[in-house]
C-alpha positions as CSV (number, residue, x, y, z in Angstrom):
1,M,235.6,76.7,32.5
2,S,232.3,76.6,30.4
3,V,231.0,75.6,27.4
4,A,227.9,77.0,25.6
5,A,226.2,74.6,23.1
6,H,223.2,75.4,20.7
7,L,222.5,72.7,18.1
8,S,220.0,72.4,15.2
9,F,218.5,69.3,13.6
10,D,217.5,68.3,10.2
11,G,215.9,65.0,11.8
12,D,217.9,62.6,12.5
13,L,221.1,64.8,11.1
14,L,222.8,67.9,13.3
15,A,222.1,70.8,10.8
16,G,223.9,73.3,12.2
17,A,226.2,74.1,15.7
18,R,227.3,76.4,17.7
19,L,230.4,75.9,20.7
20,V,231.2,78.6,22.8
21,L,234.2,77.8,25.4
22,G,234.5,80.5,28.0
23,G,237.8,80.0,30.5
24,V,240.3,79.1,27.9
25,A,241.1,82.6,26.4
26,P,240.8,86.3,27.5
27,V,237.3,86.1,25.8
28,P,235.1,83.6,24.7
29,W,236.3,81.1,22.1
30,R,234.1,79.6,19.5
31,A,235.3,76.1,18.6
32,E,234.9,75.9,14.9
33,E,236.9,73.0,13.8
34,A,234.2,71.0,16.7
35,E,231.4,72.4,14.9
36,K,232.6,71.7,11.8
37,I,232.8,67.6,12.3
38,L,229.4,67.9,13.8
39,Q,227.9,69.0,11.0
40,G,225.5,66.9,8.9
41,Q,226.1,63.7,11.3
42,K,224.0,61.8,13.9
43,F,225.0,62.4,17.0
44,S,226.6,59.5,18.5
45,E,229.3,59.5,21.8
46,G,231.9,59.3,19.5
47,L,231.2,61.9,17.8
48,A,230.8,63.8,20.6
49,R,234.5,62.7,21.3
50,A,236.1,63.1,18.2
51,A,234.2,66.9,18.6
52,G,235.9,67.9,21.9
53,E,239.0,66.5,20.6
54,A,239.2,68.7,17.7
55,A,238.4,71.6,19.5
56,M,241.3,71.3,21.3
57,A,243.1,70.2,19.0
58,D,245.5,73.1,19.0
59,A,245.4,74.2,22.6
60,R,248.8,75.1,24.0
61,P,248.0,75.4,27.9
62,L,250.3,77.7,30.4
63,R,252.2,76.7,33.0
64,N,250.1,74.7,35.9
65,N,246.5,74.8,33.8
66,E,247.0,71.0,31.9
67,Y,244.1,70.1,33.5
68,K,242.1,72.9,31.1
69,I,242.9,70.7,27.8
70,E,241.1,67.7,29.3
71,L,238.2,69.0,31.4
72,A,237.3,71.3,28.3
73,K,237.2,68.0,26.5
74,A,235.0,66.2,28.9
75,L,233.1,69.8,29.3
76,I,231.8,69.6,25.2
77,R,231.0,66.1,25.8
78,Q,228.7,66.9,28.2
79,A,227.5,69.8,26.8
80,L,226.1,68.3,23.5
81,R,224.8,65.4,25.1
82,M,223.2,67.8,27.3
83,T,221.8,69.4,24.5
84,V,220.7,66.8,22.6
85,G,218.6,65.4,25.4
86,S,217.2,68.3,25.7
87,G,216.1,69.5,21.8
88,S,212.2,68.2,21.0
89,K,213.2,66.2,17.5
90,A,217.1,65.2,19.3
91,P,217.3,60.8,18.7
């Protein structure tokens, strides 16, 4: 599994977010619900957790891959933290 994250900021607020997951569907899958939650918010660990939950809210595991849902949530949180930490204007 993989997560690609792109965040843009307006001061301390997230002006835009794009999250794409790999290895969860036959094609790269955009986490649009998570992007909506991030929009206009100040980054926090709680916000990252909410984004992960939103991204996987409708996920239905196949046989023997239930672990991928929790893994995806954790990877989303990690990708967001890393992206925020690498930005020059990030809090």
